[in-house]
All heavy atoms as a GROMACS GRO file, in nm:
protein
  583
    1MET      N    1  -0.391   8.433  18.234
    1MET     CA    2  -0.322   8.516  18.329
    1MET      C    3  -0.262   8.640  18.253
    1MET      O    4  -0.200   8.622  18.149
    1MET     CB    5  -0.218   8.424  18.400
    1MET     CG    6  -0.139   8.507  18.501
    1MET     SD    7  -0.040   8.392  18.577
    1MET     CE    8   0.099   8.486  18.641
    2ASN      N    9  -0.276   8.757  18.308
    2ASN     CA   10  -0.223   8.877  18.250
    2ASN      C   11  -0.070   8.879  18.279
    2ASN      O   12  -0.021   8.850  18.394
    2ASN     CB   13  -0.286   9.000  18.319
    2ASN     CG   14  -0.432   9.010  18.277
    2ASN    OD1   15  -0.474   8.964  18.170
    2ASN    ND2   16  -0.512   9.072  18.354
    3LYS      N   17  -0.007   8.932  18.186
    3LYS     CA   18   0.141   8.950  18.202
    3LYS      C   19   0.172   9.098  18.238
    3LYS      O   20   0.089   9.188  18.217
    3LYS     CB   21   0.212   8.941  18.056
    3LYS     CG   22   0.204   8.795  18.014
    3LYS     CD   23   0.280   8.768  17.880
    3LYS     CE   24   0.269   8.620  17.841
    3LYS     NZ   25   0.346   8.605  17.720
    4LEU      N   26   0.281   9.116  18.313
    4LEU     CA   27   0.320   9.257  18.353
    4LEU      C   28   0.358   9.333  18.225
    4LEU      O   29   0.418   9.285  18.125
    4LEU     CB   30   0.436   9.244  18.443
    4LEU     CG   31   0.410   9.183  18.579
    4LEU    CD1   32   0.545   9.174  18.659
    4LEU    CD2   33   0.312   9.253  18.667
    5THR      N   34   0.327   9.466  18.229
    5THR     CA   35   0.376   9.556  18.125
    5THR      C   36   0.513   9.587  18.150
    5THR      O   37   0.577   9.547  18.256
    5THR     CB   38   0.288   9.682  18.142
    5THR    OG1   39   0.320   9.750  18.260
    5THR    CG2   40   0.137   9.662  18.131
    6ASP      N   41   0.585   9.640  18.051
    6ASP     CA   42   0.724   9.679  18.064
    6ASP      C   43   0.738   9.783  18.172
    6ASP      O   44   0.833   9.773  18.254
    6ASP     CB   45   0.774   9.742  17.935
    6ASP     CG   46   0.792   9.637  17.815
    6ASP    OD1   47   0.795   9.513  17.853
    6ASP    OD2   48   0.804   9.673  17.703
    7ARG      N   49   0.641   9.872  18.191
    7ARG     CA   50   0.649   9.963  18.309
    7ARG      C   51   0.651   9.895  18.442
    7ARG      O   52   0.738   9.925  18.528
    7ARG     CB   53   0.539  10.065  18.297
    7ARG     CG   54   0.547  10.163  18.189
    7ARG     CD   55   0.416  10.251  18.189
    7ARG     NE   56   0.430  10.354  18.081
    7ARG     CZ   57   0.350  10.459  18.076
    7ARG    NH1   58   0.259  10.474  18.160
    7ARG    NH2   59   0.363  10.538  17.971
    8GLU      N   60   0.558   9.798  18.458
    8GLU     CA   61   0.543   9.725  18.571
    8GLU      C   62   0.680   9.647  18.596
    8GLU      O   63   0.725   9.645  18.718
    8GLU     CB   64   0.419   9.638  18.579
    8GLU     CG   65   0.300   9.711  18.580
    8GLU     CD   66   0.174   9.630  18.538
    8GLU    OE1   67   0.187   9.522  18.465
    8GLU    OE2   68   0.072   9.659  18.585
    9LYS      N   69   0.735   9.588  18.496
    9LYS     CA   70   0.850   9.513  18.522
    9LYS      C   71   0.970   9.598  18.560
    9LYS      O   72   1.048   9.560  18.655
    9LYS     CB   73   0.888   9.441  18.383
    9LYS     CG   74   0.807   9.326  18.337
    9LYS     CD   75   0.844   9.282  18.204
    9LYS     CE   76   0.745   9.176  18.152
    9LYS     NZ   77   0.776   9.125  18.023
   10GLU      N   78   0.982   9.719  18.508
   10GLU     CA   79   1.088   9.806  18.552
   10GLU      C   80   1.073   9.856  18.697
   10GLU      O   81   1.168   9.858  18.777
   10GLU     CB   82   1.105   9.932  18.454
   10GLU     CG   83   1.160   9.896  18.318
   10GLU     CD   84   1.296   9.827  18.341
   10GLU    OE1   85   1.380   9.852  18.424
   10GLU    OE2   86   1.324   9.740  18.243
   11LEU      N   87   0.939   9.878  18.742
   11LEU     CA   88   0.917   9.907  18.877
   11LEU      C   89   0.955   9.799  18.971
   11LEU      O   90   1.014   9.816  19.069
   11LEU     CB   91   0.770   9.949  18.890
   11LEU     CG   92   0.733  10.071  18.830
   11LEU    CD1   93   0.571  10.095  18.843
   11LEU    CD2   94   0.801  10.196  18.882
   12VAL      N   95   0.924   9.674  18.933
   12VAL     CA   96   0.973   9.558  19.004
   12VAL      C   97   1.124   9.548  19.017
   12VAL      O   98   1.174   9.523  19.118
   12VAL     CB   99   0.900   9.433  18.956
   12VAL    CG1  100   0.961   9.307  19.013
   12VAL    CG2  101   0.757   9.428  18.964
   13ARG      N  102   1.187   9.564  18.904
   13ARG     CA  103   1.335   9.559  18.895
   13ARG      C  104   1.393   9.668  18.979
   13ARG      O  105   1.497   9.649  19.044
   13ARG     CB  106   1.378   9.577  18.753
   13ARG     CG  107   1.342   9.449  18.666
   13ARG     CD  108   1.364   9.477  18.520
   13ARG     NE  109   1.321   9.360  18.443
   13ARG     CZ  110   1.277   9.358  18.327
   13ARG    NH1  111   1.263   9.469  18.265
   13ARG    NH2  112   1.248   9.242  18.267
   14ILE      N  113   1.338   9.778  18.993
   14ILE     CA  114   1.396   9.889  19.077
   14ILE      C  115   1.374   9.850  19.221
   14ILE      O  116   1.476   9.864  19.300
   14ILE     CB  117   1.328  10.023  19.042
   14ILE    CG1  118   1.371  10.081  18.904
   14ILE    CG2  119   1.348  10.128  19.156
   14ILE    CD1  120   1.288  10.194  18.860
   15GLY      N  121   1.260   9.796  19.258
   15GLY     CA  122   1.247   9.738  19.394
   15GLY      C  123   1.347   9.640  19.427
   15GLY      O  124   1.400   9.640  19.538
   16ALA      N  125   1.368   9.545  19.340
   16ALA     CA  126   1.454   9.437  19.362
   16ALA      C  127   1.602   9.492  19.377
   16ALA      O  128   1.676   9.439  19.455
   16ALA     CB  129   1.449   9.332  19.250
   17ALA      N  130   1.628   9.591  19.289
   17ALA     CA  131   1.770   9.638  19.301
   17ALA      C  132   1.790   9.720  19.435
   17ALA      O  133   1.898   9.700  19.493
   17ALA     CB  134   1.781   9.752  19.186
   18ILE      N  135   1.699   9.780  19.469
   18ILE     CA  136   1.701   9.846  19.614
   18ILE      C  137   1.718   9.742  19.722
   18ILE      O  138   1.802   9.747  19.815
   18ILE     CB  139   1.588   9.943  19.633
   18ILE    CG1  140   1.608  10.072  19.544
   18ILE    CG2  141   1.588   9.990  19.785
   18ILE    CD1  142   1.499  10.156  19.542
   19GLY      N  143   1.634   9.642  19.716
   19GLY     CA  144   1.634   9.530  19.807
   19GLY      C  145   1.761   9.460  19.818
   19GLY      O  146   1.810   9.414  19.912
   20SER      N  147   1.831   9.448  19.700
   20SER     CA  148   1.958   9.380  19.693
   20SER      C  149   2.084   9.460  19.701
   20SER      O  150   2.202   9.418  19.685
   20SER     CB  151   1.970   9.286  19.575
   20SER     OG  152   1.957   9.366  19.451
   21ASN      N  153   2.063   9.600  19.719
   21ASN     CA  154   2.174   9.689  19.720
   21ASN      C  155   2.265   9.695  19.603
   21ASN      O  156   2.381   9.712  19.607
   21ASN     CB  157   2.264   9.654  19.853
   21ASN     CG  158   2.186   9.680  19.978
   21ASN    OD1  159   2.119   9.770  20.001
   21ASN    ND2  160   2.213   9.585  20.061
   22CYS      N  161   2.201   9.686  19.482
   22CYS     CA  162   2.272   9.675  19.356
   22CYS      C  163   2.272   9.810  19.292
   22CYS      O  164   2.177   9.849  19.224
   22CYS     CB  165   2.214   9.574  19.273
   22CYS     SG  166   2.302   9.538  19.119
   23ILE      N  167   2.383   9.879  19.304
   23ILE     CA  168   2.400  10.010  19.238
   23ILE      C  169   2.388  10.010  19.095
   23ILE      O  170   2.328  10.085  19.024
   23ILE     CB  171   2.528  10.087  19.300
   23ILE    CG1  172   2.515  10.116  19.446
   23ILE    CG2  173   2.547  10.220  19.214
   23ILE    CD1  174   2.642  10.161  19.500
   24ALA      N  175   2.459   9.904  19.034
   24ALA     CA  176   2.464   9.895  18.890
   24ALA      C  177   2.326   9.875  18.838
   24ALA      O  178   2.283   9.921  18.729
   24ALA     CB  179   2.555   9.778  18.844
   25CYS      N  180   2.243   9.792  18.914
   25CYS     CA  181   2.107   9.771  18.872
   25CYS      C  182   2.026   9.897  18.868
   25CYS      O  183   1.943   9.921  18.779
   25CYS     CB  184   2.042   9.667  18.965
   25CYS     SG  185   2.121   9.501  18.953
   26ILE      N  186   2.044   9.971  18.968
   26ILE     CA  187   1.980  10.102  18.978
   26ILE      C  188   2.006  10.193  18.867
   26ILE      O  189   1.926  10.255  18.800
   26ILE     CB  190   2.002  10.173  19.115
   26ILE    CG1  191   1.925  10.104  19.239
   26ILE    CG2  192   1.959  10.317  19.111
   26ILE    CD1  193   1.775  10.108  19.218
   27GLU      N  194   2.139  10.207  18.847
   27GLU     CA  195   2.182  10.284  18.735
   27GLU      C  196   2.139  10.241  18.594
   27GLU      O  197   2.122  10.328  18.502
   27GLU     CB  198   2.334  10.294  18.742
   27GLU     CG  199   2.393  10.368  18.866
   27GLU     CD  200   2.541  10.369  18.880
   27GLU    OE1  201   2.616  10.277  18.816
   27GLU    OE2  202   2.585  10.446  18.952
   28TYR      N  203   2.103  10.116  18.587
   28TYR     CA  204   2.058  10.062  18.453
   28TYR      C  205   1.907  10.075  18.450
   28TYR      O  206   1.849  10.125  18.351
   28TYR     CB  207   2.098   9.921  18.441
   28TYR     CG  208   2.040   9.852  18.314
   28TYR    CD1  209   2.101   9.876  18.187
   28TYR    CD2  210   1.920   9.780  18.312
   28TYR    CE1  211   2.043   9.828  18.071
   28TYR    CE2  212   1.870   9.733  18.200
   28TYR     CZ  213   1.930   9.757  18.077
   28TYR     OH  214   1.882   9.698  17.957
   29HIS      N  215   1.832  10.045  18.558
   29HIS     CA  216   1.686  10.022  18.554
   29HIS      C  217   1.605  10.164  18.566
   29HIS      O  218   1.498  10.172  18.510
   29HIS     CB  219   1.637   9.930  18.649
   29HIS     CG  220   1.667   9.788  18.601
   29HIS    ND1  221   1.612   9.733  18.489
   29HIS    CD2  222   1.745   9.703  18.652
   29HIS    CE1  223   1.653   9.612  18.480
   29HIS    NE2  224   1.743   9.585  18.577
   30ILE      N  225   1.666  10.260  18.620
   30ILE     CA  226   1.603  10.386  18.626
   30ILE      C  227   1.596  10.456  18.499
   30ILE      O  228   1.482  10.486  18.449
   30ILE     CB  229   1.657  10.494  18.732
   30ILE    CG1  230   1.624  10.438  18.873
   30ILE    CG2  231   1.623  10.634  18.704
   30ILE    CD1  232   1.685  10.528  18.987
   31PRO      N  233   1.705  10.454  18.410
   31PRO     CA  234   1.689  10.514  18.276
   31PRO      C  235   1.600  10.415  18.183
   31PRO      O  236   1.519  10.460  18.102
   31PRO     CB  237   1.830  10.498  18.216
   31PRO     CG  238   1.916  10.514  18.341
   31PRO     CD  239   1.840  10.440  18.449
   32GLN      N  240   1.599  10.278  18.217
   32GLN     CA  241   1.507  10.194  18.136
   32GLN      C  242   1.365  10.223  18.176
   32GLN      O  243   1.272  10.224  18.088
   32GLN     CB  244   1.539  10.042  18.172
   32GLN     CG  245   1.672   9.991  18.118
   32GLN     CD  246   1.669  10.004  17.961
   32GLN    OE1  247   1.750  10.081  17.901
   32GLN    NE2  248   1.589   9.929  17.903
   33ALA      N  249   1.336  10.256  18.301
   33ALA     CA  250   1.202  10.286  18.342
   33ALA      C  251   1.154  10.411  18.269
   33ALA      O  252   1.042  10.421  18.234
   33ALA     CB  253   1.196  10.301  18.490
   34ARG      N  254   1.242  10.505  18.256
   34ARG     CA  255   1.213  10.628  18.182
   34ARG      C  256   1.176  10.603  18.048
   34ARG      O  257   1.080  10.662  17.985
   34ARG     CB  258   1.329  10.732  18.203
   34ARG     CG  259   1.335  10.800  18.336
   34ARG     CD  260   1.454  10.894  18.334
   34ARG     NE  261   1.464  10.958  18.457
   34ARG     CZ  262   1.588  10.985  18.517
   34ARG    NH1  263   1.695  10.955  18.458
   34ARG    NH2  264   1.584  11.049  18.633
   35LYS      N  265   1.252  10.517  17.981
   35LYS     CA  266   1.226  10.476  17.846
   35LYS      C  267   1.080  10.410  17.827
   35LYS      O  268   1.035  10.418  17.714
   35LYS     CB  269   1.336  10.375  17.791
   35LYS     CG  270   1.468  10.443  17.763
   35LYS     CD  271   1.569  10.343  17.720
   35LYS     CE  272   1.707  10.413  17.706
   35LYS     NZ  273   1.810  10.322  17.663
   36THR      N  274   1.040  10.349  17.924
   36THR     CA  275   0.900  10.284  17.914
   36THR      C  276   0.792  10.392  17.932
   36THR      O  277   0.677  10.355  17.920
   36THR     CB  278   0.882  10.177  18.024
   36THR    OG1  279   0.872  10.237  18.155
   36THR    CG2  280   0.983  10.070  18.016
   37GLY      N  281   0.830  10.514  17.973
   37GLY     CA  282   0.727  10.621  17.985
   37GLY      C  283   0.692  10.661  18.128
   37GLY      O  284   0.617  10.741  18.149
   38LEU      N  285   0.766  10.582  18.219
   38LEU     CA  286   0.744  10.625  18.363
   38LEU      C  287   0.799  10.757  18.388
   38LEU      O  288   0.908  10.789  18.346
   38LEU     CB  289   0.798  10.517  18.449
   38LEU     CG  290   0.727  10.380  18.456
   38LEU    CD1  291   0.812  10.267  18.514
   38LEU    CD2  292   0.601  10.396  18.540
   39SER      N  293   0.733  10.837  18.472
   39SER     CA  294   0.780  10.965  18.509
   39SER      C  295   0.880  10.953  18.630
   39SER      O  296   0.872  10.855  18.700
   39SER     CB  297   0.662  11.063  18.546
   39SER     OG  298   0.599  11.018  18.665
   40ASP      N  299   0.950  11.057  18.646
   40ASP     CA  300   1.041  11.052  18.771
   40ASP      C  301   0.960  11.046  18.895
   40ASP      O  302   1.005  10.990  18.996
   40ASP     CB  303   1.128  11.183  18.769
   40ASP     CG  304   1.244  11.166  18.671
   40ASP    OD1  305   1.260  11.053  18.605
   40ASP    OD2  306   1.338  11.260  18.661
   41THR      N  307   0.842  11.115  18.895
   41THR     CA  308   0.752  11.110  19.020
   41THR      C  309   0.721  10.962  19.044
   41THR      O  310   0.723  10.912  19.160
   41THR     CB  311   0.634  11.186  18.997
   41THR    OG1  312   0.678  11.327  18.974
   41THR    CG2  313   0.534  11.188  19.113
   42GLN      N  314   0.682  10.881  18.931
   42GLN     CA  315   0.647  10.751  18.959
   42GLN      C  316   0.761  10.662  19.004
   42GLN      O  317   0.748  10.572  19.092
   42GLN     CB  318   0.586  10.687  18.825
   42GLN     CG  319   0.458  10.748  18.781
   42GLN     CD  320   0.408  10.711  18.644
   42GLN    OE1  321   0.492  10.730  18.549
   42GLN    NE2  322   0.288  10.666  18.639
   43ILE      N  323   0.874  10.685  18.947
   43ILE     CA  324   0.994  10.618  18.977
   43ILE      C  325   1.041  10.648  19.129
   43ILE      O  326   1.065  10.555  19.206
   43ILE     CB  327   1.115  10.644  18.881
   43ILE    CG1  328   1.074  10.592  18.744
   43ILE    CG2  329   1.242  10.583  18.938
   43ILE    CD1  330   1.171  10.653  18.632
   44ARG      N  331   1.030  10.777  19.162
   44ARG     CA  332   1.051  10.820  19.301
   44ARG      C  333   0.953  10.746  19.398
   44ARG      O  334   1.003  10.700  19.506
   44ARG     CB  335   1.047  10.961  19.317
   44ARG     CG  336   1.156  11.046  19.269
   44ARG     CD  337   1.161  11.184  19.312
   44ARG     NE  338   1.278  11.253  19.251
   44ARG     CZ  339   1.261  11.317  19.131
   44ARG    NH1  340   1.153  11.333  19.069
   44ARG    NH2  341   1.372  11.376  19.085
   45LEU      N  342   0.831  10.735  19.370
   45LEU     CA  343   0.742  10.661  19.449
   45LEU      C  344   0.782  10.512  19.474
   45LEU      O  345   0.783  10.455  19.574
   45LEU     CB  346   0.597  10.670  19.396
   45LEU     CG  347   0.488  10.599  19.479
   45LEU    CD1  348   0.494  10.645  19.620
   45LEU    CD2  349   0.352  10.610  19.400
   46ALA      N  350   0.826  10.450  19.357
   46ALA     CA  351   0.869  10.307  19.361
   46ALA      C  352   0.989  10.299  19.456
   46ALA      O  353   0.996  10.202  19.533
   46ALA     CB  354   0.900  10.252  19.229
   47VAL      N  355   1.078  10.386  19.441
   47VAL     CA  356   1.203  10.388  19.534
   47VAL      C  357   1.161  10.421  19.676
   47VAL      O  358   1.215  10.338  19.759
   47VAL     CB  359   1.306  10.503  19.484
   47VAL    CG1  360   1.412  10.525  19.590
   47VAL    CG2  361   1.356  10.476  19.345
   48HIS      N  362   1.068  10.508  19.692
   48HIS     CA  363   1.027  10.534  19.837
   48HIS      C  364   0.961  10.408  19.896
   48HIS      O  365   0.989  10.370  20.016
   48HIS     CB  366   0.929  10.650  19.832
   48HIS     CG  367   0.863  10.679  19.972
   48HIS    ND1  368   0.945  10.729  20.069
   48HIS    CD2  369   0.743  10.653  20.023
   48HIS    CE1  370   0.862  10.749  20.175
   48HIS    NE2  371   0.734  10.698  20.151
   49ILE      N  372   0.875  10.342  19.822
   49ILE     CA  373   0.801  10.217  19.869
   49ILE      C  374   0.911  10.104  19.902
   49ILE      O  375   0.910  10.044  20.006
   49ILE     CB  376   0.701  10.162  19.770
   49ILE    CG1  377   0.588  10.271  19.768
   49ILE    CG2  378   0.647  10.033  19.798
   49ILE    CD1  379   0.485  10.247  19.646
   50ALA      N  380   1.006  10.090  19.802
   50ALA     CA  381   1.112   9.989  19.815
   50ALA      C  382   1.195  10.024  19.943
   50ALA      O  383   1.226   9.920  20.028
   50ALA     CB  384   1.198   9.981  19.703
   51LYS      N  385   1.225  10.137  19.969
   51LYS     CA  386   1.301  10.178  20.095
   51LYS      C  387   1.228  10.134  20.212
   51LYS      O  388   1.280  10.084  20.308
   51LYS     CB  389   1.322  10.330  20.092
   51LYS     CG  390   1.398  10.384  20.211
   51LYS     CD  391   1.402  10.536  20.212
   51LYS     CE  392   1.447  10.592  20.337
   51LYS     NZ  393   1.448  10.734  20.333
   52GLY      N  394   1.090  10.165  20.212
   52GLY     CA  395   1.012  10.133  20.325
   52GLY      C  396   1.002   9.974  20.348
   52GLY      O  397   1.017   9.925  20.470
   53VAL      N  398   0.994   9.904  20.244
   53VAL     CA  399   0.985   9.753  20.249
   53VAL      C  400   1.117   9.706  20.313
   53VAL      O  401   1.124   9.612  20.384
   53VAL     CB  402   0.951   9.697  20.110
   53VAL    CG1  403   0.971   9.535  20.118
   53VAL    CG2  404   0.810   9.736  20.072
   54LYS      N  405   1.229   9.764  20.262
   54LYS     CA  406   1.367   9.714  20.300
   54LYS      C  407   1.395   9.752  20.451
   54LYS      O  408   1.457   9.686  20.525
   54LYS     CB  409   1.472   9.777  20.215
   54LYS     CG  410   1.600   9.725  20.246
   54LYS     CD  411   1.702   9.773  20.145
   54LYS     CE  412   1.842   9.727  20.179
   54LYS     NZ  413   1.933   9.756  20.082
   55LYS      N  414   1.334   9.872  20.493
   55LYS     CA  415   1.359   9.925  20.624
   55LYS      C  416   1.296   9.846  20.732
   55LYS      O  417   1.362   9.836  20.838
   55LYS     CB  418   1.318  10.072  20.625
   55LYS     CG  419   1.344  10.144  20.755
   55LYS     CD  420   1.301  10.287  20.752
   55LYS     CE  421   1.330  10.371  20.867
   55LYS     NZ  422   1.331  10.310  20.997
   56VAL      N  423   1.181   9.792  20.718
   56VAL     CA  424   1.111   9.718  20.825
   56VAL      C  425   1.196   9.605  20.868
   56VAL      O  426   1.223   9.598  20.996
   56VAL     CB  427   0.973   9.677  20.782
   56VAL    CG1  428   0.903   9.585  20.884
   56VAL    CG2  429   0.885   9.804  20.756
   57PRO      N  430   1.240   9.512  20.791
   57PRO     CA  431   1.322   9.399  20.845
   57PRO      C  432   1.451   9.443  20.900
   57PRO      O  433   1.502   9.389  20.994
   57PRO     CB  434   1.346   9.306  20.718
   57PRO     CG  435   1.286   9.372  20.610
   57PRO     CD  436   1.214   9.494  20.647
   58ALA      N  437   1.510   9.547  20.847
   58ALA     CA  438   1.637   9.599  20.892
   58ALA      C  439   1.624   9.654  21.036
   58ALA      O  440   1.700   9.623  21.122
   58ALA     CB  441   1.693   9.708  20.800
   59ASP      N  442   1.519   9.727  21.058
   59ASP     CA  443   1.475   9.779  21.188
   59ASP      C  444   1.452   9.664  21.284
   59ASP      O  445   1.488   9.675  21.400
   59ASP     CB  446   1.359   9.876  21.191
   59ASP     CG  447   1.396  10.011  21.123
   59ASP    OD1  448   1.518  10.036  21.092
   59ASP    OD2  449   1.296  10.087  21.089
   60LEU      N  450   1.383   9.561  21.241
   60LEU     CA  451   1.345   9.451  21.340
   60LEU      C  452   1.479   9.368  21.378
   60LEU      O  453   1.485   9.333  21.494
   60LEU     CB  454   1.249   9.356  21.265
   60LEU     CG  455   1.109   9.403  21.247
   60LEU    CD1  456   1.027   9.309  21.169
   60LEU    CD2  457   1.053   9.436  21.383
   61VAL      N  458   1.575   9.359  21.277
   61VAL     CA  459   1.700   9.301  21.324
   61VAL      C  460   1.777   9.392  21.415
   61VAL      O  461   1.830   9.331  21.523
   61VAL     CB  462   1.793   9.284  21.196
   61VAL    CG1  463   1.936   9.234  21.231
   61VAL    CG2  464   1.721   9.169  21.106
   62LEU      N  465   1.780   9.518  21.403
   62LEU     CA  466   1.846   9.603  21.499
   62LEU      C  467   1.782   9.596  21.638
   62LEU      O  468   1.848   9.590  21.737
   62LEU     CB  469   1.846   9.754  21.447
   62LEU     CG  470   1.943   9.768  21.328
   62LEU    CD1  471   1.920   9.910  21.275
   62LEU    CD2  472   2.081   9.745  21.371
   63GLN      N  473   1.648   9.596  21.637
   63GLN     CA  474   1.577   9.582  21.765
   63GLN      C  475   1.615   9.451  21.833
   63GLN      O  476   1.627   9.448  21.951
   63GLN     CB  477   1.426   9.591  21.739
   63GLN     CG  478   1.381   9.735  21.709
   63GLN     CD  479   1.235   9.731  21.662
   63GLN    OE1  480   1.162   9.637  21.690
   63GLN    NE2  481   1.196   9.834  21.596
   64ALA      N  482   1.618   9.347  21.757
   64ALA     CA  483   1.656   9.213  21.821
   64ALA      C  484   1.792   9.216  21.872
   64ALA      O  485   1.819   9.152  21.981
   64ALA     CB  486   1.635   9.105  21.708
   65ALA      N  487   1.886   9.276  21.803
   65ALA     CA  488   2.020   9.290  21.853
   65ALA      C  489   2.026   9.371  21.982
   65ALA      O  490   2.090   9.331  22.080
   65ALA     CB  491   2.109   9.357  21.747
   66GLN      N  492   1.960   9.481  21.977
   66GLN     CA  493   1.955   9.565  22.111
   66GLN      C  494   1.888   9.490  22.220
   66GLN      O  495   1.936   9.490  22.333
   66GLN     CB  496   1.881   9.686  22.080
   66GLN     CG  497   1.961   9.786  21.982
   66GLN     CD  498   1.886   9.909  21.933
   66GLN    OE1  499   1.757   9.903  21.944
   66GLN    NE2  500   1.947   9.994  21.885
   67ARG      N  501   1.776   9.420  22.199
   67ARG     CA  502   1.716   9.343  22.297
   67ARG      C  503   1.799   9.228  22.350
   67ARG      O  504   1.814   9.211  22.475
   67ARG     CB  505   1.584   9.281  22.243
   67ARG     CG  506   1.498   9.203  22.342
   67ARG     CD  507   1.370   9.147  22.281
   67ARG     NE  508   1.392   9.052  22.177
   67ARG     CZ  509   1.374   9.070  22.046
   67ARG    NH1  510   1.324   9.178  22.002
   67ARG    NH2  511   1.398   8.980  21.960
   68THR      N  512   1.867   9.164  22.266
   68THR     CA  513   1.956   9.049  22.298
   68THR      C  514   2.071   9.103  22.385
   68THR      O  515   2.108   9.045  22.488
   68THR     CB  516   2.005   8.977  22.181
   68THR    OG1  517   1.890   8.925  22.113
   68THR    CG2  518   2.097   8.866  22.220
   69LEU      N  519   2.125   9.220  22.342
   69LEU     CA  520   2.236   9.286  22.417
   69LEU      C  521   2.190   9.320  22.567
   69LEU      O  522   2.256   9.294  22.660
   69LEU     CB  523   2.275   9.411  22.354
   69LEU     CG  524   2.403   9.401  22.254
   69LEU    CD1  525   2.422   9.528  22.180
   69LEU    CD2  526   2.525   9.359  22.327
   70ASN      N  527   2.066   9.375  22.571
   70ASN     CA  528   2.013   9.408  22.702
   70ASN      C  529   1.991   9.288  22.788
   70ASN      O  530   2.015   9.292  22.908
   70ASN     CB  531   1.884   9.488  22.685
   70ASN     CG  532   1.905   9.624  22.628
   70ASN    OD1  533   2.012   9.680  22.636
   70ASN    ND2  534   1.805   9.680  22.570
   71GLU      N  535   1.944   9.184  22.723
   71GLU     CA  536   1.909   9.068  22.808
   71GLU      C  537   2.043   8.995  22.850
   71GLU      O  538   2.053   8.949  22.961
   71GLU     CB  539   1.838   8.963  22.721
   71GLU     CG  540   1.690   9.005  22.701
   71GLU     CD  541   1.618   8.920  22.598
   71GLU    OE1  542   1.669   8.824  22.539
   71GLU    OE2  543   1.495   8.950  22.566
   72THR      N  544   2.145   8.994  22.761
   72THR     CA  545   2.265   8.926  22.798
   72THR      C  546   2.350   9.007  22.894
   72THR      O  547   2.427   8.954  22.968
   72THR     CB  548   2.351   8.886  22.671
   72THR    OG1  549   2.378   9.003  22.587
   72THR    CG2  550   2.276   8.780  22.595
   73SER      N  551   2.340   9.143  22.885
   73SER     CA  552   2.410   9.229  22.984
   73SER      C  553   2.359   9.215  23.113
   73SER      O  554   2.439   9.229  23.215
   73SER     CB  555   2.408   9.370  22.934
   73SER     OG  556   2.279   9.425  22.947
   74LYS      N  557   2.238   9.174  23.138
   74LYS     CA  558   2.175   9.151  23.264
   74LYS      C  559   2.238   9.026  23.336
   74LYS      O  560   2.251   9.007  23.449
   74LYS     CB  561   2.026   9.131  23.261
   74LYS     CG  562   1.957   9.259  23.222
   74LYS     CD  563   1.813   9.235  23.208
   74LYS     CE  564   1.739   9.364  23.148
   74LYS     NZ  565   1.589   9.334  23.126
   75GLU      N  566   2.284   8.934  23.248
   75GLU     CA  567   2.339   8.810  23.297
   75GLU      C  568   2.483   8.819  23.346
   75GLU      O  569   2.533   8.734  23.412
   75GLU     CB  570   2.337   8.699  23.176
   75GLU     CG  571   2.192   8.668  23.138
   75GLU     CD  572   2.190   8.581  23.014
   75GLU    OE1  573   2.290   8.548  22.970
   75GLU    OE2  574   2.083   8.551  22.960
   76GLU      N  575   2.557   8.927  23.305
   76GLU     CA  576   2.701   8.942  23.334
   76GLU      C  577   2.710   8.991  23.470
   76GLU      O  578   2.645   9.054  23.549
   76GLU     CB  579   2.765   9.036  23.232
   76GLU     CG  580   2.760   8.983  23.094
   76GLU     CD  581   2.820   9.073  22.992
   76GLU    OE1  582   2.862   9.193  23.037
   76GLU    OE2  583   2.826   9.041  22.872
   0.00000   0.00000   0.00000
């Protein structure tokens, strides 16, 4: 089984930091990612992808809340 490279590990760590809302993790792992040779463009892409992954379930929860509100307001 192949192991992840240091670059790949940092990209995963950045995604996890965004997913968990950890500012300290972001402040640590972005410079670490640069030290592995990742460019700011590559890091920005990872951030953008993580944002999208995080946004989908957040949007679904908001939609469920709005739908439930609409359904329950009909009952009143």
